[in-house]
ROPA-62927 format. One record per residue: x, y, z of N, C-alpha, C in turn; residue in three letters. Coordinates in steps of 0.2 Angstrom, whole numbers, plus 5000, padded with zeros to 4 digits. Example, Ala and Ser with C-alpha at 12.3 -4.5 7.8 and 13.67 -1.06 7.14 Angstrom:
506649725039506249785039506649845039Ala 506449895035506849955036506450005039Ser 
//
This chain:
546154635389545854675391546154745394Met 546054805391546254855395545554905401Tyr 545954955404546054985411545455045405Arg 545155085405544855145403544655185408Ile 544855235406544455275411544155325405Leu 543355345407543155365402542955415405Val 542955505401542855555402542455605401Val 541755585402541555635400540855675406Asp 540355715402540155745405539155755404Asp 539155725398538755675395538655625394Glu 538255595403537955515408537855485399Ala 537455515395537555435392537955445384Lys 538455485383539155465380539755425385Ile 539655425391539855405392539555285395Arg 538855325398538455265396538555185389Leu 538755225383538955235380539655165376Leu 539855195377540555205381540855155380Ile 540455165388540455105393540055015391Arg 539655025385539454985384540054925380Lys 539954965374540654955370541254895374Tyr 541454965378542054925381542154875388Ala 541554875390541154775392541154735389Glu 540754785385540754715378541154675375Phe 541854685375542354715372542754665378Glu 542754665384542754635389543454685395Gly 543754755392543654755394543854815400His 543854835407543754835411543354945415Glu 542954965415542955045411542955095421Val 542955145418542855165426542655235424Thr 541955285428542055315424542155425429Glu 542255455426542055515429541655565424Ala 541455605427541055655425541355765424Glu 542055705425542455805424542955815423Asn 543555855420544355815422544455815429Gly 544255885433544655875441544255805444Met 544055745440543655725444544355635440Glu 544355665434544855645430545855625434Ala 545855675436546455685440546655655448Val 545855685450545955655456545855565454Arg 545655545453545955455451546555455449Leu 546855495444547455465445548055475452Phe 547755555456548355545460548355505469Arg 547455455467547555395468547955335470Arg 547955345463548055295457548555275452Thr 549255315454549355315446549355275441Pro 549555215443549255165441548755135436Asp 548155175439547655115439547455125432Ala 547555155421547355155419547955135414Phe 547355105409547955115401547855165397Asp 547255165397547255215396546555245394Ile 546755335393546155405393545555425385Val 545055385388544555435387544255465386Ile 544355545385544555605386543655645383Met 543355695385543055735382543455795381Asp 543355835377543655915379543355965381Val 542855965380542156065382542156025388Met 542355995394541756015402541856045403Met 541356035413541656105415542356095421Pro 542456135427542856125431543456135429Glu 543756085423544256085424544156055414Leu 544356095409544256055401544855985401Asp 544455935393544855905395545755905393Gly 545955975387546455975389547255995395Phe 547156015399546956025405547055955409Ser 546655935411546355895411546955845412Ala 547055815408547855785404548155805404Val 548655875403549055915406549355895414Ala 548655915419548855885427549155815426Glu 548455775421548655655423549355665419Ile 549655695419550155685413550755685418Lys 550955765421551555755430551455685432Lys 550555655432550555625438551055535433Ile 550555515428550755475425550755465421Ala 550655415414550855375407550155365405Ser 549655385405549355355400549255325392Pro 548955335388549155325381548055375381Ala 548055405377547355465378547155455371Val 546455485373545955485365545755545367Ile 545555595362545455645365544755665362Met 543855665365543155675359543055745359Leu 542755765355542655815355542355865351Ser 541655895352541255885345541655955340Ala 542155965342542256025332543255975331Arg 543055995326543655945323544056005319Gly 544356045326545056115322545356095322Glu 545856085317546656115316547056115321Glu 546856155326547256195330547056135341Tyr 546556115337546556115346546756035343Asp 546855975338547255925336547955935339Lys 548356005334548856025336548956005347Ile 548456025349548656075355548555995358His 548255965357548155865359548755835359Gly 548855845352549655795353550055825354Phe 550155885355550655955359550755875370Glu 550155915367550055855375550055795377Leu 550655765372550455705375549955665368Gly 549455685368548555655367548955595358Val 548355515360548755475359548355495349Asp 547855495353547155495346546655545347Asp 546255585340545755605342545055575338Tyr 544555625345544055565339543455605339Val 543055625334542555735333541955685335Val 541755725338540755695339540655695336Lys 539755685331539855625336540155545330Pro 540255515337540555465337540455395333Phe 540855355330540755275328540855245337Ser 540455215341540555185347541155115343Pro 540755085340541455055336541955055335Lys 541955135333542655115329543155175333Glu 542555195338543355235343543655165346Leu 543155105349543455025352544254995344Met 543855025340544455015338545255025335Met 545055105338545555145340546155145347Arg 545755125350545855115357546655045356Val 546154975351546454935347547054975345Ala 546554985340547955045336547955065344Ala 547655135346548055135350548555135357Val 548155055359548355015365549154965360Met 548954935354549454925353549754955350Ser 549754995347550455065345550855075352Arg 550755105356550955105363551355025366Val 550954975366551354925369551954885365Gln 551954915357552754925355552954965357Arg 553254985358553655055358553755065366Thr 553555055370553755015375554355005378Ala 554655045382555255015383555454995390Ile 555654915390555454895396555854885403Pro 555354925408555654935413556254885415Lys 556754945419557454915419557454885425His 557654785425557654745432558054735435Glu 558254775440558954725447558554715450Leu 558954645453559154605459559754625464Phe 559854665468560554655473560354605480Arg 560854585480560854545488561854515488Ala 561654585497562654595496562854625488Glu 563554585490563854595484563854585478Gly 563054555474562654545469562354565465Leu 562354565461561854615456561554585447Thr 561254605450560854555444560554605440Ile 560654635432560154675429559754645422Asp 559254615424558654565422558554595413Phe 558154665413558454705406558854705403Thr 559754725405560054715401560354655402Gly 560354615405560554515404561554535406Arg 561454575416562054565415562054555422Ile 562454535424562954505431563454545433Val 563454555439564154595444564354565451Thr 564754525453565054495457565354545464Val 565254575465565654655468565654695463Asp 565754735461565854735456566254745447Gly 566454665448566454635442566054595436Val 566054605435565454585427565954485429Arg 565454465430565254395427564854385421Ala 565954315420565654275412565154225413Asp 564354225411564054165410563954185404Leu 563854085401563554055397562554085395Ser 562454085390561554135390561354055396Pro 561353995394561053965397561253955405Lys 561553975410561854005418561454075414Glu 561654095412560754165414560354155415Tyr 560154095409559254075409559154025418Asp 559753995422559353975427559753995432Leu 560054055431559954105435559454165438Leu 559054185432558754235432558154175434Phe 557954105432557354085434557454045443Tyr 557854075444558054025450557854125453Met 557954145452558254225458557354235459Val 557154225448556154265451555754235452Asn 556454165458555554085460555954105468Asn 556354155471556854135474556254125482Arg 556854095488556454065496555954015492Asn 555953995485555553935485555853875481Ile 555753805482555953745482555853735475Ala 556353725472556153725464556653645463Leu 555853615461556053545459556653525453Thr 557053485452557453465447556853485443Arg 556353455440555953415434555653505434Glu 555453555438555353625437555953635434Met 556553655435557353655433557253655427Leu 557253605424557153575417556853635412Ile 556353585415555553615410555253675409Thr 556053705414555453795414556453845412Asn 556653805411557553835410557553775401Val 557553735401557953715399557353695391Trp 556753695394556253675387555853585390Gly 555353575388554953505387554953475388Tyr 555353495379555753455373556253445377Asp 556653425382557453425384557553375385Phe 558053315380558153215381558653235386Tyr 559153295388559253275393559653235400Gly 559853225406559453205412559653255417Asp 559853235424559853265427560353295428Asp 561253255427561653265428561953335421Arg 561453385416561753455414561453485418Thr 560753475421560653555428561053525434Leu 561453465434561953485441562753495438Asp 562653505429563153565428563253625428Thr 562553625427562253695424562553745433His 562153705437562253745443562853735448Ile 563453695444564153695448564253755446Lys 564453755436564453805433564453865434Leu 563853905435563453965439563853955446Leu 563553935452564053935456564753955458Arg 565253925451566253965452565954015450Arg 565454035443565354105442565254165448Ser 565054125450564454175456564954185463Leu 565454165463566054195469565854145476Gly 565554185478565554175485564854165488Pro 564454215480563654215482563454135479Tyr 563854095479563554045477563353985484Ser 563354025489562954035496562354035496Lys 562254075490561254075490561254035487Phe 561453975485561253915477561053835485Ile 560753845484560353775492560553715488Val 560953665489560653605486560253575495Thr 559553555487559053505492558853425489Leu 559153405495559653325494558553285491Arg 558653255483558153225483557653275480Gly 557753325483557353385477557153405472Val 558053455475558253505468558853585473Gly 558453625469558753655470558553725474Tyr 559053765479558153845479558753885480Arg 558553955481558854035476558654035486Phe 559454055490558854055495559554135499Glu 558954205497559054255500558354305503Thr 558254285510557654285513557654365514His 558654405518558454475517558554515509Gly 558454515503558054515497557754505494Ala 
//
């Protein structure tokens, strides 16, 4: 499901696109001109995954609206135009437009183009750099790096997995079964001692910040950092 903003001064075209998009399970918002579209992005920059934008509109044309939107956010963009001049396409692509559809168009083809554009965007997207900090402990989820007071800790792959899972579920009581199932998997045939051994190794790797790993007798463990 994608969040689609349809921008066109013709209500019939907006309705046609909405009908097909909602049939495929997408969430649709309409704007009748470029100014309204820009206002929506200024209000909530990350509200839409893709914009279907008409070129020729009153108040603010599609190209100008895209230029303003790109200053605020980075949604995928498909331009609609009654013209098919090469200059329009080049201008659109220079603005960061992902695709260009000439009117009249098939709404079914348009939905296929939406799927293709979003698939391409998602394949090339750079993962968000996720960091967690608590006192002198820094965990870089994206880079898979843990530092203790500025010194990089040498963790085994399973220690990383265990730590990341606990930090992502911090301040929550995690049963032994939950930890084993989510870190080792449903097909794990070991016993609780494997978990305890890795907790011991992880605590050793975290040094003074092993205090964050709290043992819950008869239950499991909790990564406890209420201030982080």
